[in-house]
C-alpha positions as MATLAB code, in Angstrom:
seq = 'MISTRLVSSVHAVLATGSGIVIIRSCDDVITGRHWLAREYVWFLIPYMIYDSYAMYLCDWCRTRDQNRGPSLTLRNFLSRNRLMITHHAVILFVLVPVAQSLRGDLGDFFVGCIFMAELSTPFVSLGRVLIQLKQQHTLLYKVNGILTLATFFCCRILLFPFMYWSYGRQQGLSLLQVPFSIPFYCNMANAFLIAPQLYWFCLLCRKAVRLFDTPQAKKDG';
ca = [
     112.137   86.871   78.273;
     108.605   87.613   76.875;
     108.044   84.138   75.781;
     108.757   82.841   79.304;
     106.039   85.257   80.549;
     103.635   84.086   78.126;
     104.150   80.509   79.119;
     103.690   81.474   82.759;
     100.462   83.220   81.862;
      99.104   80.371   79.841;
      99.853   77.974   82.859;
      98.239   80.385   85.329;
      94.960   80.495   83.102;
      94.838   76.726   82.960;
      95.497   76.321   86.759;
      92.889   79.116   87.782;
      90.348   77.486   85.301;
      90.919   74.104   86.974;
      90.662   75.545   90.391;
      87.189   77.134   89.476;
      85.902   73.930   88.077;
      87.062   71.898   91.098;
      85.741   74.287   93.621;
      82.299   74.561   91.949;
      82.133   70.686   91.706;
      82.863   70.015   95.361;
      79.644   70.208   97.396;
      81.661   68.839  100.423;
      84.891   70.598  101.061;
      86.399   67.454  102.638;
      85.120   64.512  100.666;
      83.986   66.220   97.339;
      85.846   64.857   94.410;
      87.012   66.060   90.913;
      89.411   64.402   88.605;
      91.315   67.640   87.811;
      92.465   67.830   91.430;
      94.820   65.076   90.632;
      95.467   65.064   86.954;
      96.361   68.731   86.696;
      99.287   68.071   89.027;
     100.867   66.092   86.506;
     100.901   69.173   84.280;
     102.203   71.260   87.179;
     105.260   69.231   87.611;
     106.947   69.830   84.253;
     105.914   73.549   84.420;
     107.698   74.014   87.762;
     110.872   72.501   86.325;
     110.594   74.397   83.069;
     110.098   77.592   85.059;
     113.217   76.992   87.286;
     115.360   76.374   84.277;
     113.935   79.347   82.441;
     114.765   81.515   85.429;
     118.325   80.321   85.234;
     118.695   80.950   81.564;
     117.307   84.519   82.083;
     119.859   85.025   84.794;
     122.703   83.614   82.674;
     121.924   85.817   79.729;
     122.128   88.862   81.975;
     125.408   87.876   83.461;
     127.204   86.035   80.588;
     129.384   89.111   79.759;
     130.886   89.038   83.283;
     133.004   86.005   82.406;
     131.899   83.774   85.254;
     132.292   80.079   85.567;
     129.231   77.899   85.531;
     129.469   77.036   89.148;
     129.713   80.603   90.315;
     126.834   81.650   88.011;
     124.696   78.838   89.618;
     125.631   79.980   93.083;
     124.761   83.519   92.308;
     121.535   82.470   90.761;
     120.576   80.455   93.747;
     121.513   83.244   96.199;
     119.490   85.880   94.304;
     116.468   83.806   93.780;
     116.581   81.621   97.010;
     112.903   82.424   97.893;
     111.505   81.655   94.412;
     113.490   78.510   94.242;
     112.486   77.329   97.594;
     108.900   78.062   96.544;
     109.127   75.832   93.526;
     111.046   73.055   95.497;
     108.269   72.975   98.111;
     105.638   72.678   95.454;
     107.634   69.816   93.812;
     108.761   67.900   96.727;
     106.027   68.644   99.280;
     102.827   69.761   97.866;
     102.907   67.423   94.889;
     103.221   64.253   97.169;
     100.558   65.469   99.550;
      98.115   66.236   96.575;
      98.773   63.030   94.844;
      98.918   60.452   97.585;
      99.399   61.511  101.343;
      95.923   63.117  101.514;
      94.073   60.112  100.405;
      90.811   60.782   98.709;
      90.160   63.992  100.876;
      90.492   67.644  100.142;
      90.016   68.182   96.443;
      88.189   71.545   97.256;
      91.395   72.904   98.827;
      93.549   71.791   96.028;
      91.189   73.858   93.765;
      91.731   76.712   96.074;
      95.495   76.475   95.887;
      95.245   76.371   92.049;
      93.266   79.684   92.262;
      96.397   81.266   93.582;
      97.780   81.520   90.112;
      95.112   84.142   89.054;
      97.551   86.996   89.779;
     100.449   85.552   87.549;
      99.200   86.917   84.093;
      99.221   90.475   85.667;
     102.653   90.029   87.242;
     103.929   88.713   83.947;
     102.476   91.595   81.930;
     103.977   94.203   84.338;
     107.466   92.672   83.823;
     106.956   92.681   80.033;
     105.821   96.296   80.133;
     109.108   97.093   82.218;
     111.278   95.315   79.567;
     109.582   97.382   76.958;
     110.272  100.487   78.997;
     106.491  101.348   79.355;
     106.558  101.909   83.103;
     104.943  105.263   82.972;
     101.890  104.428   80.592;
      98.253  104.077   81.937;
      98.291  100.454   80.953;
     101.092   99.763   83.370;
      99.456  101.618   86.199;
      96.064   99.861   85.604;
      97.868   96.422   85.447;
      99.523   97.350   88.781;
      96.232   97.905   90.408;
      94.926   94.521   89.069;
      97.990   92.811   90.143;
      97.590   94.062   93.792;
      93.875   93.245   93.722;
      94.202   89.756   92.427;
      97.293   88.884   94.486;
      95.573   90.107   97.640;
      92.295   88.171   96.888;
      93.817   84.854   95.571;
      97.104   84.568   97.563;
      96.214   86.229  100.990;
      92.407   86.134  101.339;
      92.603   82.705   99.935;
      93.537   81.197  103.357;
      90.793   82.787  105.428;
      88.453   81.677  102.639;
      89.457   78.060  103.145;
      88.821   78.332  106.843;
      85.617   79.992  106.247;
      84.409   77.315  103.855;
      85.435   74.536  106.421;
      83.725   76.391  109.292;
      80.602   77.041  107.302;
      80.087   73.355  106.599;
      80.920   72.230  110.080;
      78.925   74.892  111.745;
      82.014   76.632  113.188;
      82.760   80.442  113.154;
      86.107   81.554  111.400;
      87.832   81.951  114.625;
      86.961   78.478  115.868;
      88.319   76.740  112.853;
      92.009   76.936  113.659;
      91.292   75.253  116.979;
      89.190   72.477  115.450;
      91.645   71.231  112.728;
      94.917   69.358  113.096;
      98.007   71.341  114.156;
      99.930   70.439  110.985;
      97.217   71.945  108.836;
      97.605   75.386  110.535;
     101.409   75.012  110.196;
     101.141   74.191  106.517;
      98.898   77.142  105.828;
     101.220   79.447  107.866;
     104.239   78.055  105.904;
     102.414   78.836  102.691;
     101.079   82.329  103.323;
     104.283   83.565  104.636;
     106.117   84.106  101.344;
     102.879   85.511   99.811;
     102.790   88.123  102.518;
     106.445   89.020  101.835;
     105.758   89.249   98.001;
     102.627   91.259   98.636;
     104.586   93.817  100.824;
     107.143   94.170   97.730;
     104.307   94.724   95.460;
     102.842   97.503   97.671;
     106.124   99.165   97.891;
     106.255   99.202   94.166;
     102.853  100.559   93.911;
     103.651  103.531   96.278;
     106.671  104.324   94.040;
     104.439  103.983   90.917;
     101.906  106.497   92.152;
     104.415  108.909   93.820;
     104.412  111.558   91.105;
     107.606  113.412   92.173;
     109.502  110.118   92.397;
     108.154  109.006   89.097;
     109.262  112.145   87.338;
     112.769  111.806   89.136;
     113.001  108.234   87.883;
     112.085  109.203   84.433;
];
């Protein structure tokens, strides 16, 4: 639904803006503080719940003519969207408690970095809207695809080396030394967070290859 994509884009703009403000305000990556690092999370919680429910409604609308019962529809939805549902669940039940209480008064800078990951969402949403409007072969769709790849790579892949580099610069460590100077659970948490981003980026790259493959595009048209 176009309205759902619009809501996602608005949330992404707010999250990205909050992330920029937090990052710029924290002179110290460990002890720097900004109130948005905690307060914006309270806006994030209802959005994640809304987005999960909106995904289910969209899936139900697509399959309602198949005469499936509610339980079967729910099982099929969870099966088809298990990675995204897991992503939302981890944010709600792991990242939110960490951001709000478990980290104490430390790490607002890194919370701001995580907020910045939403920068690619408006471009992803626009791409899906254009597909819904059957505009896959327009110049706008191709330009948006390039911007999607660029923002996704910068803000969801390079984001993690940037956080390591920022910590290392403050501590006088090289980028390669940082993983060995921070707690093991920090490395594991980052690995867990970046894994689905790498998977989704590979999917985006495959779509980009098909998009700019002229013979294939003609065949699909």
